[in-house]
N, CA, C and O of each residue as an XYZ file, in Angstrom:
668
protein
N     -24.358    -40.237    -38.891
C     -25.216    -40.226    -37.707
C     -26.630    -40.654    -38.131
O     -27.196    -40.109    -39.079
N     -27.188    -41.634    -37.414
C     -28.548    -42.107    -37.741
C     -29.602    -41.315    -37.021
O     -29.286    -40.482    -36.172
N     -30.892    -41.570    -37.358
C     -32.006    -40.839    -36.752
C     -32.028    -40.976    -35.229
O     -32.334    -40.018    -34.519
N     -31.705    -42.163    -34.737
C     -31.732    -42.448    -33.307
C     -30.703    -41.572    -32.582
O     -30.978    -41.027    -31.513
N     -29.499    -41.447    -33.193
C     -28.467    -40.632    -32.571
C     -28.780    -39.151    -32.605
O     -28.246    -38.397    -31.792
N     -29.619    -38.717    -33.507
C     -29.990    -37.313    -33.608
C     -30.984    -36.882    -32.578
O     -31.172    -35.685    -32.364
N     -31.637    -37.837    -31.923
C     -32.659    -37.493    -30.947
C     -31.984    -36.843    -29.695
O     -30.787    -37.002    -29.454
N     -32.792    -36.130    -28.942
C     -32.268    -35.468    -27.731
C     -32.469    -36.389    -26.551
O     -33.282    -37.310    -26.625
N     -31.747    -36.169    -25.458
C     -31.966    -36.959    -24.252
C     -33.444    -36.965    -23.805
O     -33.936    -37.968    -23.287
N     -34.140    -35.836    -24.013
C     -35.552    -35.812    -23.595
C     -36.370    -36.773    -24.485
O     -37.335    -37.371    -24.010
N     -36.000    -36.923    -25.749
C     -36.687    -37.868    -26.601
C     -36.397    -39.276    -26.124
O     -37.317    -40.088    -26.024
N     -35.143    -39.591    -25.825
C     -34.775    -40.933    -25.367
C     -35.442    -41.260    -24.063
O     -35.790    -42.415    -23.814
N     -35.628    -40.260    -23.221
C     -36.235    -40.525    -21.909
C     -37.674    -41.068    -22.045
O     -38.169    -41.757    -21.153
N     -38.326    -40.753    -23.157
C     -39.704    -41.246    -23.353
C     -39.729    -42.789    -23.539
O     -40.786    -43.409    -23.423
N     -38.553    -43.398    -23.828
C     -38.501    -44.828    -24.037
C     -38.198    -45.582    -22.761
O     -38.401    -46.794    -22.693
N     -37.715    -44.879    -21.747
C     -37.284    -45.549    -20.484
C     -38.519    -46.177    -19.815
O     -39.598    -45.586    -19.806
N     -38.339    -47.389    -19.255
C     -39.382    -48.172    -18.593
C     -40.462    -48.693    -19.544
O     -41.586    -48.965    -19.122
N     -40.121    -48.831    -20.819
C     -41.044    -49.373    -21.791
C     -40.434    -50.633    -22.474
O     -39.221    -50.744    -22.647
N     -41.305    -51.537    -22.836
C     -40.859    -52.712    -23.558
C     -40.738    -52.316    -25.050
O     -41.694    -51.831    -25.655
N     -39.553    -52.534    -25.614
C     -39.305    -52.112    -27.009
C     -38.717    -53.223    -27.820
O     -38.184    -54.196    -27.285
N     -38.819    -53.069    -29.144
C     -38.121    -53.913    -30.079
C     -37.170    -53.014    -30.828
O     -37.604    -52.038    -31.439
N     -35.866    -53.319    -30.799
C     -34.853    -52.515    -31.424
C     -34.367    -53.277    -32.638
O     -33.961    -54.434    -32.524
N     -34.403    -52.635    -33.817
C     -33.851    -53.228    -35.028
C     -32.512    -52.545    -35.249
O     -32.449    -51.322    -35.370
N     -31.454    -53.320    -35.300
C     -30.098    -52.824    -35.452
C     -29.559    -53.181    -36.829
O     -30.239    -53.835    -37.621
N     -28.335    -52.750    -37.111
C     -27.745    -53.022    -38.435
C     -27.689    -54.548    -38.653
O     -27.680    -55.324    -37.697
N     -27.652    -54.941    -39.885
C     -27.724    -56.340    -40.284
C     -29.017    -57.017    -39.843
O     -29.067    -58.235    -39.674
N     -30.066    -56.208    -39.657
C     -31.415    -56.703    -39.277
C     -31.464    -57.514    -38.007
O     -32.361    -58.339    -37.831
N     -30.508    -57.294    -37.114
C     -30.567    -57.936    -35.804
C     -31.664    -57.281    -34.984
O     -31.821    -56.060    -35.009
N     -32.418    -58.088    -34.261
C     -33.508    -57.565    -33.428
C     -33.286    -57.894    -31.984
O     -32.877    -59.006    -31.650
N     -33.558    -56.914    -31.094
C     -33.441    -57.061    -29.684
C     -34.770    -56.625    -29.049
O     -35.406    -55.668    -29.489
N     -35.156    -57.341    -28.028
C     -36.422    -56.991    -27.331
C     -36.116    -56.946    -25.849
O     -35.430    -57.822    -25.321
N     -36.625    -55.925    -25.178
C     -36.446    -55.820    -23.738
C     -36.967    -54.509    -23.209
O     -37.417    -53.646    -23.962
N     -36.902    -54.377    -21.927
C     -37.352    -53.165    -21.221
C     -36.178    -52.174    -21.200
O     -35.053    -52.537    -20.857
N     -36.462    -50.919    -21.572
C     -35.382    -49.917    -21.609
C     -35.093    -49.470    -20.170
O     -35.947    -48.913    -19.478
N     -33.841    -49.742    -19.751
C     -33.409    -49.297    -18.424
C     -32.933    -47.849    -18.526
O     -33.285    -47.015    -17.691
N     -32.132    -47.554    -19.550
C     -31.610    -46.236    -19.762
C     -31.064    -46.110    -21.161
O     -30.870    -47.111    -21.852
N     -30.811    -44.863    -21.591
C     -30.168    -44.600    -22.828
C     -28.970    -43.683    -22.531
O     -29.129    -42.631    -21.911
N     -27.800    -44.080    -22.966
C     -26.594    -43.256    -22.731
C     -26.686    -41.975    -23.529
O     -26.816    -42.044    -24.751
N     -26.625    -40.802    -22.901
C     -26.787    -39.540    -23.643
C     -25.634    -39.189    -24.541
O     -25.783    -38.336    -25.416
N     -24.449    -39.835    -24.356
C     -23.300    -39.513    -25.182
C     -23.305    -40.391    -26.449
O     -23.195    -39.892    -27.570
N     -23.437    -41.726    -26.233
C     -23.300    -42.640    -27.343
C     -24.647    -43.072    -27.934
O     -24.678    -43.738    -28.969
N     -25.765    -42.699    -27.284
C     -27.131    -43.113    -27.700
C     -27.325    -44.608    -27.575
O     -28.281    -45.133    -28.145
N     -26.475    -45.320    -26.864
C     -26.633    -46.738    -26.658
C     -27.799    -47.020    -25.724
O     -28.050    -46.295    -24.762
N     -28.494    -48.088    -26.041
C     -29.689    -48.471    -25.285
C     -29.396    -49.649    -24.381
O     -28.875    -50.665    -24.842
N     -29.718    -49.535    -23.106
C     -29.554    -50.660    -22.159
C     -30.918    -51.303    -21.980
O     -31.871    -50.684    -21.506
N     -30.976    -52.576    -22.380
C     -32.247    -53.337    -22.296
C     -32.164    -54.419    -21.246
O     -31.123    -55.055    -21.082
N     -33.243    -54.628    -20.543
C     -33.350    -55.703    -19.546
C     -34.428    -56.675    -19.965
O     -35.532    -56.265    -20.321
N     -34.121    -57.962    -19.927
C     -35.133    -58.973    -20.188
C     -35.226    -59.841    -18.951
O     -34.198    -60.277    -18.433
N     -36.412    -60.100    -18.469
C     -36.584    -60.902    -17.252
C     -36.791    -62.343    -17.684
O     -37.720    -62.662    -18.425
N     -35.899    -63.213    -17.200
C     -35.909    -64.639    -17.548
C     -36.577    -65.394    -16.388
O     -37.049    -64.817    -15.408
N     -36.585    -66.734    -16.569
C     -37.156    -67.540    -15.505
C     -36.210    -67.489    -14.289
O     -35.056    -67.074    -14.401
N     -36.726    -67.920    -13.136
C     -35.980    -67.886    -11.870
C     -35.547    -66.480    -11.463
O     -34.520    -66.312    -10.805
N     -36.308    -65.492    -11.844
C     -36.018    -64.088    -11.503
C     -34.652    -63.598    -11.947
O     -34.130    -62.630    -11.393
N     -34.062    -64.259    -12.947
C     -32.792    -63.790    -13.485
C     -33.089    -62.707    -14.495
O     -34.176    -62.654    -15.070
N     -32.078    -61.814    -14.713
C     -32.200    -60.692    -15.608
C     -31.077    -60.758    -16.623
O     -29.912    -60.948    -16.276
N     -31.447    -60.599    -17.879
C     -30.440    -60.538    -18.964
C     -30.323    -59.087    -19.403
O     -31.330    -58.460    -19.733
N     -29.133    -58.553    -19.411
C     -28.910    -57.180    -19.822
C     -28.255    -57.161    -21.179
O     -27.271    -57.868    -21.402
N     -28.791    -56.349    -22.111
C     -28.194    -56.189    -23.415
C     -27.948    -54.692    -23.653
O     -28.726    -53.844    -23.216
N     -26.874    -54.397    -24.341
C     -26.566    -53.042    -24.733
C     -26.512    -52.971    -26.251
O     -25.706    -53.652    -26.883
N     -27.363    -52.153    -26.825
C     -27.373    -51.945    -28.281
C     -26.668    -50.636    -28.513
O     -27.161    -49.595    -28.079
N     -25.514    -50.645    -29.191
C     -24.761    -49.458    -29.432
C     -25.548    -48.478    -30.270
O     -26.209    -48.881    -31.227
N     -25.497    -47.212    -29.938
C     -26.318    -46.190    -30.566
C     -26.110    -46.111    -32.077
O     -27.073    -45.914    -32.818
N     -24.906    -46.256    -32.533
C     -24.619    -46.151    -33.983
C     -25.242    -47.287    -34.760
O     -25.416    -47.178    -35.974
N     -25.586    -48.382    -34.090
C     -26.163    -49.533    -34.758
C     -27.691    -49.520    -34.782
O     -28.295    -50.314    -35.502
N     -28.312    -48.661    -34.034
C     -29.769    -48.611    -33.923
C     -30.366    -48.032    -35.220
O     -30.008    -46.946    -35.676
N     -31.291    -48.818    -35.781
C     -31.949    -48.325    -37.003
C     -33.411    -47.933    -36.682
O     -33.937    -46.967    -37.235
N     -34.051    -48.699    -35.781
C     -35.437    -48.448    -35.488
C     -35.786    -48.927    -34.076
O     -35.333    -49.993    -33.658
N     -36.586    -48.151    -33.339
C     -37.030    -48.554    -31.998
C     -38.552    -48.476    -31.964
O     -39.128    -47.418    -32.219
N     -39.194    -49.579    -31.653
C     -40.626    -49.623    -31.625
C     -41.083    -49.957    -30.204
O     -40.615    -50.927    -29.607
N     -42.013    -49.136    -29.661
C     -42.536    -49.385    -28.304
C     -43.586    -50.469    -28.426
O     -44.519    -50.352    -29.220
N     -43.432    -51.539    -27.629
C     -44.377    -52.660    -27.636
C     -45.354    -52.564    -26.478
O     -46.517    -52.946    -26.604
N     -44.869    -52.041    -25.324
C     -45.770    -51.994    -24.171
C     -45.269    -50.911    -23.190
O     -44.069    -50.718    -23.000
N     -46.203    -50.247    -22.606
C     -45.859    -49.247    -21.570
C     -45.574    -49.954    -20.244
O     -46.169    -50.991    -19.954
N     -44.695    -49.415    -19.465
C     -44.374    -50.007    -18.191
C     -45.260    -49.464    -17.076
O     -45.538    -48.265    -17.040
N     -45.705    -50.323    -16.168
C     -46.470    -49.842    -15.015
C     -45.516    -49.542    -13.880
O     -44.304    -49.713    -14.014
N     -46.064    -49.092    -12.756
C     -45.242    -48.723    -11.614
C     -44.465    -49.929    -11.084
O     -43.328    -49.776    -10.636
N     -45.052    -51.113    -11.126
C     -44.374    -52.304    -10.659
C     -43.140    -52.604    -11.539
O     -42.080    -52.956    -11.021
N     -43.282    -52.468    -12.831
C     -42.125    -52.707    -13.730
C     -41.074    -51.639    -13.516
O     -39.880    -51.935    -13.553
N     -41.485    -50.427    -13.295
C     -40.539    -49.313    -13.049
C     -39.724    -49.632    -11.784
O     -38.519    -49.385    -11.745
N     -40.366    -50.166    -10.781
C     -39.659    -50.551     -9.541
C     -38.656    -51.688     -9.832
O     -37.511    -51.637     -9.383
N     -39.090    -52.700    -10.577
C     -38.164    -53.817    -10.916
C     -36.956    -53.312    -11.659
O     -35.826    -53.707    -11.369
N     -37.190    -52.442    -12.615
C     -36.048    -51.918    -13.420
C     -35.137    -51.058    -12.579
O     -33.919    -51.113    -12.742
N     -35.681    -50.282    -11.704
C     -34.810    -49.390    -10.876
C     -33.982    -50.191     -9.884
O     -32.945    -49.706     -9.431
N     -34.398    -51.381     -9.535
C     -33.616    -52.186     -8.555
C     -32.614    -53.117     -9.229
O     -31.868    -53.797     -8.524
N     -32.559    -53.182    -10.562
C     -31.598    -54.105    -11.204
C     -30.187    -53.831    -10.823
O     -29.435    -54.746    -10.487
N     -29.802    -52.538    -10.871
C     -28.401    -52.194    -10.595
C     -28.174    -51.717     -9.159
O     -27.060    -51.336     -8.799
N     -29.236    -51.737     -8.335
C     -29.073    -51.299     -6.954
C     -28.427    -52.430     -6.167
O     -28.747    -53.597     -6.393
N     -27.537    -52.111     -5.262
C     -26.893    -53.159     -4.475
C     -27.920    -53.874     -3.594
O     -28.896    -53.276     -3.141
N     -27.676    -55.164     -3.363
C     -28.627    -55.977     -2.588
C     -28.970    -55.328     -1.249
O     -30.132    -55.269     -0.848
N     -27.898    -54.825     -0.543
C     -28.147    -54.336      0.781
C     -28.772    -52.952      0.806
O     -29.124    -52.454      1.876
N     -28.918    -52.319     -0.359
C     -29.529    -50.960     -0.314
C     -30.996    -51.104      0.072
O     -31.698    -52.039     -0.316
N     -31.400    -50.145      0.840
C     -32.736    -50.277      1.395
C     -33.408    -48.941      1.171
O     -32.784    -47.886      1.291
N     -34.667    -48.996      0.850
C     -35.432    -47.784      0.601
C     -35.903    -47.219      1.941
O     -36.423    -47.949      2.786
N     -35.717    -45.924      2.121
C     -36.153    -45.255      3.333
C     -37.264    -44.277      2.982
O     -37.217    -43.608      1.950
N     -38.241    -44.205      3.837
C     -39.288    -43.200      3.621
C     -38.672    -41.821      3.946
O     -37.650    -41.734      4.628
N     -39.308    -40.755      3.451
C     -38.813    -39.400      3.773
C     -38.729    -39.139      5.267
O     -37.832    -38.435      5.731
N     -39.686    -39.718      6.038
C     -39.675    -39.547      7.513
C     -38.486    -40.285      8.081
O     -37.808    -39.742      8.953
N     -38.192    -41.513      7.627
C     -37.042    -42.253      8.122
C     -35.711    -41.523      7.809
O     -34.810    -41.462      8.646
N     -35.618    -40.978      6.586
C     -34.410    -40.279      6.231
C     -34.211    -39.042      7.104
O     -33.094    -38.757      7.534
N     -35.284    -38.314      7.362
C     -35.226    -37.125      8.227
C     -34.752    -37.516      9.647
O     -33.917    -36.836     10.244
N     -35.301    -38.616     10.163
C     -34.920    -39.086     11.503
C     -33.445    -39.494     11.502
O     -32.718    -39.142     12.431
N     -32.981    -40.231     10.475
C     -31.571    -40.683     10.375
C     -30.666    -39.436     10.371
O     -29.649    -39.379     11.063
N     -31.078    -38.441      9.565
C     -30.240    -37.218      9.464
C     -30.169    -36.488     10.766
O     -29.083    -36.085     11.182
N     -31.297    -36.297     11.436
C     -31.343    -35.573     12.685
C     -30.638    -36.306     13.792
O     -29.975    -35.675     14.615
N     -30.755    -37.626     13.846
C     -30.098    -38.431     14.851
C     -28.566    -38.338     14.684
O     -27.839    -38.161     15.661
N     -28.095    -38.459     13.438
C     -26.646    -38.383     13.146
C     -26.123    -36.990     13.500
O     -25.081    -36.841     14.137
N     -26.874    -35.979     13.070
C     -26.460    -34.596     13.309
C     -26.340    -34.348     14.808
O     -25.353    -33.771     15.267
N     -27.334    -34.779     15.566
C     -27.304    -34.609     17.033
C     -26.098    -35.341     17.629
O     -25.403    -34.802     18.491
N     -25.858    -36.563     17.169
C     -24.729    -37.334     17.721
C     -23.373    -36.666     17.401
O     -22.474    -36.623     18.240
N     -23.256    -36.152     16.174
C     -22.014    -35.440     15.802
C     -21.831    -34.191     16.698
O     -20.754    -33.951     17.244
N     -22.905    -33.419     16.824
C     -22.822    -32.203     17.658
C     -22.507    -32.568     19.109
O     -21.719    -31.869     19.747
N     -23.085    -33.619     19.642
C     -22.799    -34.095     21.005
C     -21.326    -34.389     21.165
O     -20.777    -34.186     22.248
N     -20.681    -34.853     20.141
C     -19.283    -35.199     20.168
C     -18.396    -34.025     19.657
O     -17.257    -34.217     19.232
N     -18.964    -32.838     19.722
C     -18.238    -31.579     19.393
C     -17.685    -31.541     18.003
O     -16.607    -30.989     17.780
N     -18.413    -32.130     17.032
C     -18.030    -32.077     15.613
C     -18.976    -31.092     14.949
O     -20.188    -31.306     14.948
N     -18.440    -30.012     14.384
C     -19.274    -28.989     13.768
C     -20.011    -29.546     12.509
O     -19.373    -30.068     11.594
N     -21.315    -29.427     12.485
C     -22.123    -29.939     11.386
C     -23.214    -28.969     11.000
O     -23.857    -28.397     11.880
N     -23.443    -28.767      9.749
C     -24.516    -27.929      9.232
C     -25.325    -28.708      8.196
O     -24.885    -29.742      7.694
N     -26.502    -28.198      7.889
C     -27.317    -28.808      6.819
C     -27.166    -27.939      5.573
O     -27.164    -26.712      5.669
N     -27.041    -28.560      4.422
C     -26.890    -27.856      3.157
C     -27.713    -28.479      2.043
O     -28.340    -29.524      2.213
N     -27.692    -27.815      0.912
C     -28.382    -28.358     -0.259
C     -29.876    -28.162     -0.250
O     -30.438    -27.433      0.568
N     -30.514    -28.862     -1.219
C     -31.925    -28.752     -1.322
C     -32.577    -29.191     -0.021
O     -32.315    -30.290      0.467
N     -33.405    -28.358      0.528
C     -34.152    -28.606      1.757
C     -33.270    -29.202      2.864
O     -33.750    -29.989      3.680
N     -32.008    -28.836      2.892
C     -31.088    -29.265      3.970
C     -30.892    -30.747      4.090
O     -30.728    -31.271      5.192
N     -30.906    -31.437      2.958
C     -30.765    -32.924      3.014
C     -29.325    -33.367      3.228
O     -29.095    -34.475      3.713
N     -28.351    -32.531      2.879
C     -26.948    -32.966      2.979
C     -26.349    -32.378      4.287
O     -26.522    -31.198      4.593
N     -25.651    -33.233      5.030
C     -24.962    -32.749      6.211
C     -23.556    -32.370      5.818
O     -22.900    -33.110      5.084
N     -23.071    -31.222      6.292
C     -21.726    -30.745      6.008
C     -20.929    -30.744      7.299
O     -21.269    -30.016      8.231
N     -19.855    -31.562      7.371
C     -19.055    -31.654      8.579
C     -17.822    -30.794      8.438
O     -17.012    -30.996      7.533
N     -17.678    -29.819      9.344
C     -16.551    -28.929      9.443
C     -16.270    -28.233      8.110
O     -15.138    -27.806      7.883
N     -17.244    -28.107      7.236
C     -17.078    -27.403      6.001
C     -16.224    -28.142      4.948
O     -15.962    -27.601      3.874
N     -15.795    -29.372      5.259
C     -14.936    -30.123      4.338
C     -15.445    -31.516      3.967
O     -14.842    -32.202      3.141
N     -16.530    -31.923      4.566
C     -17.018    -33.295      4.266
C     -18.557    -33.242      4.146
O     -19.231    -32.586      4.940
N     -19.082    -33.937      3.149
C     -20.552    -34.011      2.968
C     -21.038    -35.406      3.258
O     -20.350    -36.382      2.957
N     -22.234    -35.517      3.850
C     -22.882    -36.787      4.067
C     -24.274    -36.673      3.473
O     -25.076    -35.854      3.920
N     -24.574    -37.512      2.439
C     -25.851    -37.496      1.763
C     -26.709    -38.598      2.287
O     -26.219    -39.508      2.956
N     -28.033    -38.534      1.988
C     -28.914    -39.601      2.393
C     -28.477    -40.929      1.779
O     -27.969    -40.912      0.658
N     -28.637    -42.055      2.424
C     -29.248    -42.284      3.747
C     -28.293    -42.153      4.925
O     -28.534    -42.777      5.959
N     -27.237    -41.383      4.819
C     -26.377    -41.010      5.929
C     -25.550    -42.148      6.532
O     -25.459    -42.297      7.750
N     -24.960    -42.932      5.659
C     -24.054    -44.001      6.093
C     -22.629    -43.633      5.677
O     -22.413    -42.599      5.046
N     -21.658    -44.480      6.031
C     -20.233    -44.224      5.674
C     -20.016    -44.125      4.164
O     -19.150    -43.378      3.709
N     -20.804    -44.880      3.383
C     -20.611    -44.862      1.909
C     -21.089    -43.543      1.290
O     -20.716    -43.214      0.164
N     -21.909    -42.795      2.020
C     -22.415    -41.535      1.470
C     -21.569    -40.356      1.891
O     -21.939    -39.217      1.607
N     -20.450    -40.577      2.555
C     -19.529    -39.516      2.961
C     -18.618    -39.208      1.769
O     -18.123    -40.110      1.093
N     -18.412    -37.904      1.530
C     -17.460    -37.494      0.439
C     -16.675    -36.310      0.847
O     -17.226    -35.363      1.410
N     -15.372    -36.327      0.578
C     -14.472    -35.252      0.899
C     -13.225    -35.375      0.062
O     -12.819    -36.485     -0.283
N     -12.604    -34.252     -0.274
C     -11.337    -34.320     -0.993
C     -10.176    -34.620     -0.039
O      -9.091    -34.979     -0.498
N     -10.382    -34.478      1.310
C      -9.377    -34.764      2.274
C      -9.544    -36.204      2.745
O     -10.467    -36.508      3.501
N      -8.655    -37.094      2.302
C      -8.831    -38.524      2.573
C      -8.680    -38.857      4.053
O      -9.294    -39.814      4.526
N      -7.897    -38.112      4.781
C      -7.722    -38.429      6.224
C      -9.023    -38.117      6.964
O      -9.490    -38.923      7.768
N      -9.611    -36.938      6.690
C     -10.868    -36.594      7.344
C     -11.948    -37.551      6.909
O     -12.744    -38.005      7.731
N     -11.990    -37.871      5.603
C     -12.994    -38.820      5.070
C     -12.935    -40.142      5.827
O     -13.962    -40.636      6.292
N     -11.748    -40.713      5.954
C     -11.551    -41.993      6.584
C     -11.981    -41.932      8.063
O     -12.640    -42.849      8.554
N     -11.612    -40.866      8.759
C     -11.948    -40.771     10.185
C     -13.460    -40.592     10.378
O     -14.049    -41.230     11.250
N     -14.085    -39.739      9.578
C     -15.554    -39.536      9.780
C     -16.316    -40.772      9.359
O     -17.319    -41.113      9.988
N     -15.871    -41.464      8.306
C     -16.536    -42.702      7.919
C     -16.435    -43.728      9.071
O     -17.397    -44.443      9.352
N     -15.288    -43.789      9.720
C     -15.150    -44.677     10.900
C     -16.089    -44.293     12.016
O     -16.707    -45.160     12.636
N     -16.206    -43.008     12.281
C     -17.154    -42.494     13.326
C     -18.581    -42.856     12.987
O     -19.327    -43.366     13.822
N     -18.956    -42.579     11.729
C     -20.359    -42.864     11.336
C     -20.613    -44.381     11.406
O     -21.673    -44.793     11.875
N     -19.668    -45.220     10.951
C     -19.843    -46.661     11.029
C     -20.039    -47.083     12.497
O     -20.953    -47.846     12.808
N     -19.182    -46.585     13.390
C     -19.281    -46.907     14.789
C     -20.635    -46.498     15.366
O     -21.260    -47.253     16.110
N     -21.090    -45.256     15.001
C     -22.370    -44.782     15.464
C     -23.492    -45.685     15.002
O     -24.370    -46.027     15.795
N     -23.488    -46.093     13.702
C     -24.542    -46.926     13.198
C     -24.561    -48.290     13.826
O     -25.633    -48.857     14.036
N     -23.362    -48.853     14.144
C     -23.288    -50.155     14.782
C     -23.884    -50.107     16.206
O     -24.513    -51.064     16.659
N     -23.671    -48.961     16.907
C     -24.233    -48.815     18.248
C     -25.742    -48.739     18.200
O     -26.428    -49.192     19.117
N     -26.273    -48.146     17.089
C     -27.727    -47.978     16.938
C     -28.455    -49.292     16.787
O     -29.644    -49.390     17.089
N     -27.739    -50.312     16.314
C     -28.447    -51.564     15.991
C     -28.611    -52.461     17.210
O     -29.183    -53.546     17.105
């Protein structure tokens, strides 16, 4: 086990959103912005921004890492760019006020249609339908989860229909 692998996840977290140079076995060098570090394998995911807004992703396996040098701190703009690399194109950022409105509107609509719904979790952000299905922010069909596939499918259909009517 090398020095890099012996670090804790809190140590690795200090490298996230920073431009680094990684020296690996056989003196191979990689340079890029740290997107994340896998806590199990200590592998580093690097992003390099190319021309035409293309992104090159490299993964340096944890066992191969010999040295990691921080070249530049990331600013908030870089942090945003890195956080959107793996986000789906259609995902949209909602303000806390918009999320609260979406949650309340969906909850009201479900209650109007005689579907029992409660708020759960931290600050009531998660909607719980009939005690067997959860809907997390931003409250679309993709955020529904349940171990009962029949209920999951039906509620996802209801939520999809509701959202289509809203547009």
